C-alpha positions, 0 to 999 in steps of 0.5 A: 065858670064860663058858659056857652059853646067855645072852641078850646085853645091850647093857651087856655088849657095851659093857663088852667093847668097852671091854675090847678097846679098853683091851687094844688101846691097851695095845700102844701103851703097851708100845711107848712104855714100852720106849723108857725101860726094858727088858722085864723091868722093864716087865713086872714093874712093870706086873704088880705094878700090876695086882695092886695094883688088884685087891687091894681088890676081892679083899678086898671079895669075901672080906668079902662072901662071909664074911658072906653068909647062905649062906656056907660054913664057915670051913674051906671058905673057907680051903681055897678061898683056898689053892686059889686061891693055888696055881692062881693061882701056876701061871697066873702063871708061864705069864702071866709067860712069855707077857707077857715074850715079847711085851714083848721083841718090842717091841724088834724089831717095831711095836705093830700087828703084835704085836697081830695076831700075838698074836691067833693064840692064838685058833687055838692054843686049839682046836688044843691042845684036841685033846690034851684030846680035843676034836673040831674042826669042819672050819670051825675047821681052815679058819680055822686055815689061813687064819690062818697064810696071813694071818700069812705076808703079815703077817710074811714078805717073799717077796723076803727069806725069811731076814729074818724079824723076831725080834719076829715069832718072839717074838710067835708063841711068845707066842701059843702060851703065851697059848693054854696060859694060856687053857686053864689059866684054863678049867680052874681058873676054876670052882674059884676066884674069878676076880678072886682068880686074876687078882690072884695071877697078876699078883703072881706074874708081877710078882715073877718079872719083877722078880727077872729085872729085877735079874739081867739089867737095870739099871733106874734110878728116873729111867727108871722115872719117865719110863715111869710113864705107860705103866706106869700105863696098862698096869698099872692100865687093861689088867690091873686095869680091863679085867679087871674089865670082862671079868668084868662084861661076860660076865655079860650076854653070850653066850660066843661073842659075848663071845669075838668082841668081845674078840678085836677087841683086835688091830684096836684095837691096829693103829688105836691104833698108826697114830693115836698112833705113826704106824705104817703097814703096807704093803699086803701087811701090811694084806692079812695083817691082813684075812685074819687078822681074818676068820679070827678072826671066822669061827673064833668062829662055827665051832662054832655054825654046825656045830651049826646045820647038824647040827640042820638035817640031823637035822630 
């Protein structure tokens, strides 16, 4: 995420909404792809496709940086490249774990529910921030509590408390790992080129997933071919195109507004699942989604609202 005050422009809003739409509809592609291939196979090929899309962009950015009038010395550029490779590899390992937890969840749960439970990373990020000494506004704690209430209505059947879906559990842990992933990006992004970090991340995650694919799965070229439309959408569009839209969109969008726009991927995930896959949530699950989405929106406004109230009291 970007930082600092920034005037929001409509072109930034449009690009970030496109990002959320692509990410949300990608849950459908993941679900359809899992009908043909297994989780490690899907994650591995998808991630490598995402890396392949970003390689030309990285090469172009490196070339422009080298010939820029204020270009740093070659030794500094090489050091920055090595730093990006090291940081990107670490982020890639974490991303690999998160993406595979999510992918395995499709064996047990629908795309719409997975989309919403994944959105819990918005709550775990500030919670984990406590370990880094970050103070949380009271409103954020209220949002966290509301989010877990929504998760209860979405995932738990009070008439059968022992029937918790494995997909719900896998996605819950996926959200935790994605929160760690976001915090790592927050730490490393200022030190390296963001597109290069992403490219290395996808390459490392794809390589690890493909090794696990060969060890634990038995993919065939025929099954991969049948899943290729889903793989191309999830890899090229979700990993490559949407990430680029995110970078460009945040140049013209204030950070809080950008975060709010991108977390609507959960809504687009549910809508896409209903339209394309015919998934239908029960009234209880819809109520849980409404609570979670309201909590997500409010959590994004908690810090600005708290700051505004404090400034008003001081004034």
